[in-house]
VEXVOLO-344904 format. One record per atom (N, C-alpha, C): x, z, y; residue number from 1. Coordinates in pm, 1 decimal. Atoms other than C-alpha are relative to their C-alpha. Layout:
<recs>
[[X Z Y] NUM]
...
</recs>
This chain:
<recs>
[[-27.0 -40.2 -135.5] 1]
[[4140.4 473.7 -1805.7] 1]
[[-111.7 -49.2 90.5] 1]
[[104.1 32.2 -95.3] 2]
[[3902.8 459.1 -1507.0] 2]
[[64.0 -54.3 126.5] 2]
[[-49.0 61.0 -122.8] 3]
[[3964.6 230.6 -1214.3] 3]
[[-110.5 12.8 104.8] 3]
[[95.8 -15.6 -107.9] 4]
[[3788.8 319.1 -890.0] 4]
[[28.6 -103.3 106.8] 4]
[[-14.0 103.1 -102.1] 5]
[[3731.2 32.5 -652.4] 5]
[[-80.6 40.6 122.1] 5]
[[69.7 -29.5 -124.4] 6]
[[3638.9 87.8 -291.2] 6]
[[11.9 -122.0 90.3] 6]
[[-8.1 115.4 -90.1] 7]
[[3549.7 -177.8 -40.7] 7]
[[93.6 29.3 116.5] 7]
[[-85.7 -13.7 -117.7] 8]
[[3795.8 -237.1 234.3] 8]
[[-86.6 -4.9 124.4] 8]
[[74.0 2.9 -125.3] 9]
[[3692.4 -213.1 596.5] 9]
[[-57.6 -139.0 24.9] 9]
[[46.3 136.1 -20.7] 10]
[[3663.3 -591.4 611.4] 10]
[[-123.7 -29.8 -85.3] 10]
[[113.1 26.5 88.6] 11]
[[3420.9 -593.5 316.1] 11]
[[-127.2 72.1 44.8] 11]
[[115.7 -73.2 -50.0] 12]
[[3188.8 -344.5 492.0] 12]
[[-58.9 -62.0 126.4] 12]
[[41.9 56.5 -127.8] 13]
[[3163.3 -545.2 812.2] 13]
[[-94.2 -118.7 -24.8] 13]
[[91.2 113.4 6.3] 14]
[[2869.4 -779.4 860.1] 14]
[[-24.8 -47.6 142.3] 14]
[[28.3 53.4 -132.7] 15]
[[2782.1 -1004.6 1146.9] 15]
[[-136.6 48.7 46.2] 15]
[[129.0 -38.5 -56.6] 16]
[[2491.8 -927.4 1378.4] 16]
[[-111.1 -84.2 -62.7] 16]
[[99.5 89.3 59.8] 17]
[[2307.6 -1228.2 1235.3] 17]
[[-34.9 44.0 -142.7] 17]
[[25.6 -46.6 136.3] 18]
[[2348.0 -1093.7 880.2] 18]
[[-83.0 128.3 0.7] 18]
[[76.2 -125.1 -10.6] 19]
[[2217.3 -751.4 983.7] 19]
[[-144.3 -29.6 39.3] 19]
[[134.8 35.8 -43.9] 20]
[[1918.5 -905.0 1164.4] 20]
[[-80.2 -60.1 -115.1] 20]
[[68.3 62.5 114.1] 21]
[[1830.0 -1120.8 863.5] 21]
[[-28.6 102.6 -109.1] 21]
[[18.0 -104.7 100.5] 22]
[[1875.8 -822.2 633.5] 22]
[[-115.2 93.1 37.3] 22]
[[108.9 -86.2 -45.2] 23]
[[1641.7 -608.1 842.6] 23]
[[-135.1 -68.4 -17.6] 23]
[[124.7 74.9 16.2] 24]
[[1375.9 -877.9 842.7] 24]
[[-38.3 -6.8 -148.0] 24]
[[26.3 8.3 144.0] 25]
[[1407.9 -920.9 466.8] 25]
[[-42.5 136.0 -56.8] 25]
[[37.3 -132.3 50.8] 26]
[[1387.2 -545.2 409.6] 26]
[[-144.6 33.6 35.8] 26]
[[140.2 -22.1 -35.4] 27]
[[1054.1 -534.4 595.8] 27]
[[-93.1 -81.7 -89.6] 27]
[[79.3 80.3 94.2] 28]
[[922.6 -817.3 377.5] 28]
[[-9.5 70.6 -134.6] 28]
[[-1.9 -70.1 127.8] 29]
[[1026.6 -624.1 67.9] 29]
[[-82.7 127.9 4.7] 29]
[[78.5 -122.4 -14.5] 30]
[[870.2 -303.0 199.0] 30]
[[-150.1 -31.8 -1.1] 30]
[[140.8 40.7 -0.2] 31]
[[538.4 -481.6 265.5] 31]
[[-44.4 -35.8 -141.7] 31]
[[31.2 35.5 138.3] 32]
[[546.1 -622.7 -86.1] 32]
[[-7.7 124.8 -87.9] 32]
[[-1.8 -124.1 77.0] 33]
[[630.4 -281.2 -228.6] 33]
[[-126.8 81.9 22.7] 33]
[[122.9 -73.9 -31.1] 34]
[[333.8 -121.6 -50.9] 34]
[[-116.5 -57.3 -78.8] 34]
[[111.7 60.3 72.0] 35]
[[91.6 -370.9 -203.9] 35]
[[15.3 15.9 -150.8] 35]
[[-18.8 -21.5 143.5] 36]
[[248.0 -336.4 -548.8] 36]
[[-32.2 143.5 -39.7] 36]
[[41.2 -138.0 27.0] 37]
[[200.8 40.7 -527.3] 37]
[[-151.5 8.7 -11.9] 37]
[[146.8 1.2 6.1] 38]
[[-167.6 -19.1 -456.5] 38]
[[-49.5 -70.4 -126.3] 38]
[[36.9 74.1 121.0] 39]
[[-188.0 -272.1 -739.2] 39]
[[16.3 88.4 -123.8] 39]
[[-23.8 -89.1 113.6] 40]
[[-35.8 -23.1 -983.1] 40]
[[-100.7 114.4 -3.2] 40]
[[101.0 -106.1 -7.2] 41]
[[-274.9 249.5 -863.3] 41]
[[-134.0 -50.8 -52.3] 41]
[[125.6 58.8 47.0] 42]
[[-571.2 18.0 -925.0] 42]
[[1.0 -17.7 -151.4] 42]
[[-11.1 15.8 145.6] 43]
[[-445.8 -55.8 -1276.8] 43]
[[-14.9 135.1 -68.0] 43]
[[9.5 -134.5 59.0] 44]
[[-401.3 315.7 -1349.9] 44]
[[-142.6 53.1 4.3] 44]
[[137.5 -47.7 -14.4] 45]
[[-754.6 384.4 -1224.0] 45]
[[-100.2 -87.6 -74.0] 45]
[[88.8 89.4 73.7] 46]
[[-895.5 99.2 -1433.5] 46]
[[-88.9 -84.8 89.5] 46]
[[80.9 75.1 -95.7] 47]
[[-1026.5 -80.2 -1123.5] 47]
[[59.6 -134.9 35.6] 47]
[[-67.5 125.7 -33.0] 48]
[[-796.3 -382.0 -1124.9] 48]
[[-72.0 -115.6 -66.8] 48]
[[62.4 121.7 50.5] 49]
[[-976.2 -713.2 -1161.3] 49]
[[41.1 -115.5 91.2] 49]
[[-42.3 115.9 -78.5] 50]
[[-949.7 -1060.9 -1013.2] 50]
[[-33.7 16.2 148.6] 50]
[[35.6 -22.1 -140.3] 51]
[[-1130.8 -959.0 -692.9] 51]
[[100.1 95.1 66.4] 51]
[[-98.5 -95.2 -52.3] 52]
[[-895.0 -663.8 -644.5] 52]
[[134.6 -69.5 17.8] 52]
[[-127.0 72.4 -8.4] 53]
[[-594.2 -887.7 -715.1] 53]
[[0.5 -91.6 122.7] 53]
[[9.1 89.6 -116.1] 54]
[[-714.2 -1137.4 -454.5] 54]
[[12.1 79.3 129.8] 54]
[[-6.2 -82.3 -121.4] 55]
[[-767.2 -863.5 -193.1] 55]
[[141.5 50.8 25.1] 55]
[[-137.2 -48.7 -15.8] 56]
[[-419.0 -723.9 -257.4] 56]
[[95.4 -112.4 38.1] 56]
[[-81.9 114.6 -39.7] 57]
[[-265.2 -1070.9 -231.9] 57]
[[-18.6 -30.0 149.0] 57]
[[29.4 22.6 -141.7] 58]
[[-438.5 -1119.1 105.0] 58]
[[65.6 108.7 85.2] 58]
[[-61.6 -110.4 -72.7] 59]
[[-319.7 -775.5 217.8] 59]
[[150.8 -18.2 10.3] 59]
[[-145.2 19.1 -1.8] 60]
[[39.1 -854.7 120.5] 60]
[[39.3 -108.5 101.0] 60]
[[-29.1 107.5 -95.2] 61]
[[36.2 -1181.4 317.3] 61]
[[-17.1 51.1 143.1] 61]
[[25.3 -55.3 -133.4] 62]
[[-112.8 -997.1 617.8] 62]
[[112.5 93.9 42.7] 62]
[[-105.4 -95.7 -34.6] 63]
[[146.5 -716.7 606.4] 63]
[[133.3 -69.9 24.4] 63]
[[-125.9 72.7 -18.1] 64]
[[439.0 -956.5 564.7] 64]
[[-1.6 -73.8 132.9] 64]
[[8.6 74.8 -125.5] 65]
[[318.4 -1172.7 853.3] 65]
[[4.6 92.9 120.7] 65]
[[8.8 -90.4 -114.3] 66]
[[244.0 -877.1 1079.6] 66]
[[129.5 76.1 25.2] 66]
[[-114.6 -88.0 -17.5] 67]
[[555.1 -669.9 1016.3] 67]
[[135.6 -69.9 -9.5] 67]
[[-128.5 69.9 4.6] 68]
[[823.6 -932.7 954.7] 68]
[[-12.0 -141.4 55.4] 68]
[[24.8 133.2 -53.9] 69]
[[693.2 -1227.4 1152.4] 69]
[[81.4 -36.1 122.8] 69]
[[-80.6 27.3 -118.8] 70]
[[937.5 -1199.2 1441.6] 70]
[[124.5 -80.3 -36.6] 70]
[[-128.1 68.2 20.5] 71]
[[1251.3 -1407.3 1485.5] 71]
[[105.5 105.0 -36.9] 71]
[[-100.2 -98.1 43.4] 72]
[[1556.6 -1239.1 1324.9] 72]
[[65.9 76.3 115.2] 72]
[[-65.4 -66.6 -112.7] 73]
[[1706.5 -1160.3 1667.7] 73]
[[-79.6 120.5 49.5] 73]
[[87.5 -107.5 -45.3] 74]
[[1407.8 -935.1 1744.1] 74]
[[36.1 131.6 -67.8] 74]
[[-28.8 -120.5 79.2] 75]
[[1520.3 -688.9 1473.5] 75]
[[134.2 63.4 35.0] 75]
[[-127.8 -55.5 -42.2] 76]
[[1853.6 -625.4 1649.4] 76]
[[-18.9 131.0 76.2] 76]
[[31.5 -122.5 -74.3] 77]
[[1687.3 -351.2 1859.3] 77]
[[-38.0 110.1 -99.8] 77]
[[24.3 -108.2 95.6] 78]
[[1703.6 -26.3 1660.2] 78]
[[-136.8 64.3 18.2] 78]
[[130.6 -62.3 -24.5] 79]
[[1392.2 116.9 1826.9] 79]
[[-114.4 -87.5 -50.9] 79]
[[103.1 91.1 49.6] 80]
[[1183.4 -192.1 1750.6] 80]
[[-3.4 0.1 -152.7] 80]
[[-6.9 1.7 146.7] 81]
[[1304.1 -195.5 1390.9] 81]
[[-58.6 128.7 -57.5] 81]
[[52.2 -128.9 46.2] 82]
[[1232.2 175.7 1345.0] 82]
[[-151.9 4.6 16.0] 82]
[[143.8 2.9 -24.5] 83]
[[886.8 127.7 1497.6] 83]
[[-71.8 -83.8 -105.9] 83]
[[60.8 86.0 102.8] 84]
[[812.7 -155.6 1252.6] 84]
[[-1.8 67.5 -137.0] 84]
[[-6.3 -67.3 130.3] 85]
[[927.2 42.2 948.7] 85]
[[-102.6 112.7 -5.7] 85]
[[94.1 -112.0 -2.6] 86]
[[727.6 349.3 1049.4] 86]
[[-145.1 -50.1 1.7] 86]
[[134.2 57.7 -4.4] 87]
[[421.7 136.4 1131.1] 87]
[[-43.6 -52.9 -135.4] 87]
[[31.1 52.9 132.6] 88]
[[437.2 -34.7 794.7] 88]
[[-26.6 112.4 -99.2] 88]
[[23.0 -114.0 88.7] 89]
[[464.9 297.7 613.2] 89]
[[-133.4 68.1 31.3] 89]
[[130.4 -58.4 -37.4] 90]
[[167.4 437.7 810.6] 90]
[[-113.6 -88.5 -49.3] 90]
[[102.3 94.8 45.8] 91]
[[-32.8 124.8 731.7] 91]
[[-19.6 11.9 -152.0] 91]
[[8.3 -14.7 145.6] 92]
[[49.2 160.6 362.2] 92]
[[-70.1 128.0 -40.2] 92]
[[64.9 -128.0 29.8] 93]
[[-56.7 525.6 362.1] 93]
[[-149.1 -7.3 28.8] 93]
[[141.1 13.2 -37.1] 94]
[[-382.6 442.3 540.0] 94]
[[-75.2 -84.1 -103.2] 94]
[[64.6 87.0 98.5] 95]
[[-464.3 159.7 298.3] 95]
[[-11.0 71.4 -134.8] 95]
[[3.8 -71.5 127.3] 96]
[[-376.4 376.7 -2.2] 96]
[[-109.2 106.4 2.3] 96]
[[106.1 -99.8 -12.2] 97]
[[-607.7 654.0 123.1] 97]
[[-136.5 -65.7 -12.0] 97]
[[127.2 71.5 8.3] 98]
[[-887.9 403.6 169.4] 98]
[[-26.7 -48.3 -142.2] 98]
[[16.6 47.7 137.7] 99]
[[-827.0 262.7 -179.7] 99]
[[-40.8 114.5 -92.1] 99]
[[35.5 -115.6 82.9] 100]
[[-842.0 608.8 -337.8] 100]
[[-146.0 36.7 21.9] 100]
[[140.2 -30.0 -29.1] 101]
[[-1171.6 678.7 -160.2] 101]
[[-93.3 -104.2 -59.3] 101]
[[81.1 106.3 57.6] 102]
[[-1306.6 342.2 -270.6] 102]
[[-11.0 17.1 -151.2] 102]
[[2.7 -18.8 144.9] 103]
[[-1207.4 406.7 -632.8] 103]
[[-86.5 120.0 -37.5] 103]
[[84.6 -116.6 25.9] 104]
[[-1373.7 751.1 -615.9] 104]
[[-147.0 -35.4 17.6] 104]
[[137.6 42.9 -22.4] 105]
[[-1689.8 595.6 -471.4] 105]
[[-49.6 -87.8 -114.2] 105]
[[38.2 86.3 112.2] 106]
[[-1693.4 329.4 -744.2] 106]
[[-22.1 81.1 -126.1] 106]
[[16.5 -85.5 117.5] 107]
[[-1646.3 595.0 -1011.1] 107]
[[-129.8 80.0 10.7] 107]
[[123.8 -75.0 -19.7] 108]
[[-1931.4 799.8 -862.0] 108]
[[-121.5 -90.2 -20.6] 108]
[[110.9 93.2 20.2] 109]
[[-2153.5 490.2 -857.4] 109]
[[-17.3 -30.8 -148.3] 109]
[[8.5 23.3 144.0] 110]
[[-2069.0 424.0 -1224.7] 110]
[[-69.9 116.3 -68.1] 110]
[[62.0 -119.3 58.0] 111]
[[-2168.1 782.3 -1310.5] 111]
[[-147.7 4.1 35.0] 111]
[[140.4 -6.0 -40.4] 112]
[[-2490.8 763.9 -1108.0] 112]
[[-80.4 -111.8 -65.9] 112]
[[70.7 109.4 67.8] 113]
[[-2581.8 426.0 -1261.9] 113]
[[-26.4 35.8 -145.2] 113]
[[18.0 -41.6 139.3] 114]
[[-2527.7 564.1 -1611.5] 114]
[[-103.5 110.9 -8.6] 114]
[[95.0 -110.8 -1.2] 115]
[[-2728.3 875.5 -1522.9] 115]
[[-141.2 -50.6 22.9] 115]
[[134.0 50.7 -28.1] 116]
[[-3020.7 681.8 -1379.3] 116]
[[-51.9 -87.0 -114.5] 116]
[[41.9 86.1 110.7] 117]
[[-3025.8 443.8 -1676.6] 117]
[[-38.9 81.2 -122.4] 117]
[[24.6 -76.3 121.8] 118]
[[-3021.8 712.4 -1944.7] 118]
[[-57.5 137.8 26.7] 118]
[[50.7 -133.0 -34.2] 119]
[[-3132.5 1025.1 -1759.6] 119]
[[111.5 101.7 -4.2] 119]
[[-105.9 -99.8 -7.0] 120]
[[-2928.9 1337.1 -1682.5] 120]
[[23.5 70.6 -132.2] 120]
[[-17.5 -69.7 126.8] 121]
[[-2990.5 1484.4 -2026.2] 121]
[[96.1 -74.5 -93.0] 121]
[[-83.2 79.0 90.2] 122]
[[-2812.9 1197.2 -2202.6] 122]
[[148.2 12.1 33.0] 122]
[[-140.4 -8.0 -38.4] 123]
[[-2490.4 1233.5 -2004.4] 123]
[[49.6 142.6 8.4] 123]
[[-42.0 -138.8 -11.8] 124]
[[-2491.0 1611.2 -1980.3] 124]
[[39.9 35.9 141.5] 124]
[[-35.2 -23.7 -139.5] 125]
[[-2446.4 1582.9 -1603.7] 125]
[[-126.8 15.2 82.0] 125]
[[114.9 -15.8 -87.6] 126]
[[-2681.2 1693.5 -1333.5] 126]
[[9.3 -100.2 113.8] 126]
[[2.3 89.9 -114.9] 127]
[[-2785.1 1481.8 -1040.0] 127]
[[-5.5 79.8 128.9] 127]
[[-0.2 -85.8 -118.8] 128]
[[-2729.5 1762.6 -792.2] 128]
[[80.8 -64.1 111.1] 128]
[[-73.7 57.9 -113.2] 129]
[[-2595.5 1685.2 -444.6] 129]
[[150.8 13.1 -12.9] 129]
[[-144.9 -15.4 14.1] 130]
[[-2251.1 1804.4 -554.4] 130]
[[63.8 -121.5 -66.0] 130]
[[-53.1 119.7 64.8] 131]
[[-2213.4 1477.1 -748.1] 131]
[[6.7 -118.5 95.9] 131]
[[-2.7 111.5 -93.9] 132]
[[-2243.1 1266.6 -432.4] 132]
[[142.9 -40.1 30.8] 132]
[[-135.5 46.1 -29.7] 133]
[[-1941.9 1051.8 -338.9] 133]
[[54.5 73.2 121.4] 133]
[[-59.1 -68.6 -114.8] 134]
[[-1695.8 1208.5 -96.1] 134]
[[-23.2 -79.2 127.6] 134]
[[17.0 69.5 -127.1] 135]
[[-1751.7 1132.0 268.6] 135]
[[134.5 -56.1 44.0] 135]
[[-121.8 66.0 -44.6] 136]
[[-1499.5 900.1 428.9] 136]
[[50.4 69.1 124.9] 136]
[[-53.2 -61.1 -120.7] 137]
[[-1268.2 1076.2 673.9] 137]
[[8.1 -101.4 112.4] 137]
[[0.9 94.2 -112.8] 138]
[[-1271.1 924.8 1025.5] 138]
[[122.0 -89.8 4.7] 138]
[[-119.3 84.3 -8.1] 139]
[[-911.8 802.3 1002.0] 139]
[[-0.7 -108.8 -105.3] 139]
[[3.2 100.9 104.3] 140]
[[-993.0 606.2 685.4] 140]
[[-95.8 -114.2 36.2] 140]
[[93.3 104.1 -35.5] 141]
[[-1261.4 402.6 862.0] 141]
[[56.3 -97.5 102.7] 141]
[[-61.3 92.7 -94.0] 142]
[[-1021.8 235.2 1104.1] 142]
[[23.5 -134.0 -67.4] 142]
[[-23.9 131.5 58.9] 143]
[[-973.6 -134.9 1053.5] 143]
[[144.0 -11.9 -43.9] 143]
[[-133.8 15.3 57.8] 144]
[[-676.4 -238.0 844.9] 144]
[[71.3 -113.5 61.0] 144]
</recs>
């Protein structure tokens, strides 16, 4: 037999302090999640090393401090909380775009270094301008 349990109204109720603390904690987790997404992307692209790990650790500390550094009472305002969540997601998207461009530039430099060391005939690739790294879009050059 199947027993279905549902919380009572009392079990769904939380105090304002619990909600505020929960909102602050959720922003910390979101900041951590953003950096772990970048870390996993770097691993998939084969670009993860100790320098990359250090940069991502610094980024995570910066995002946590910037987006969840307020006192818990500050997160009681729905508009402020929404603004923080949206800002953190925009920041994560911007950093991810910059990381993808960086990985593409590094890959292009690896190809050009191999081509210059062995010549275009050895790699079967030409050194035409079409092999140049992609230009950085203006929004990706903003400071993080």
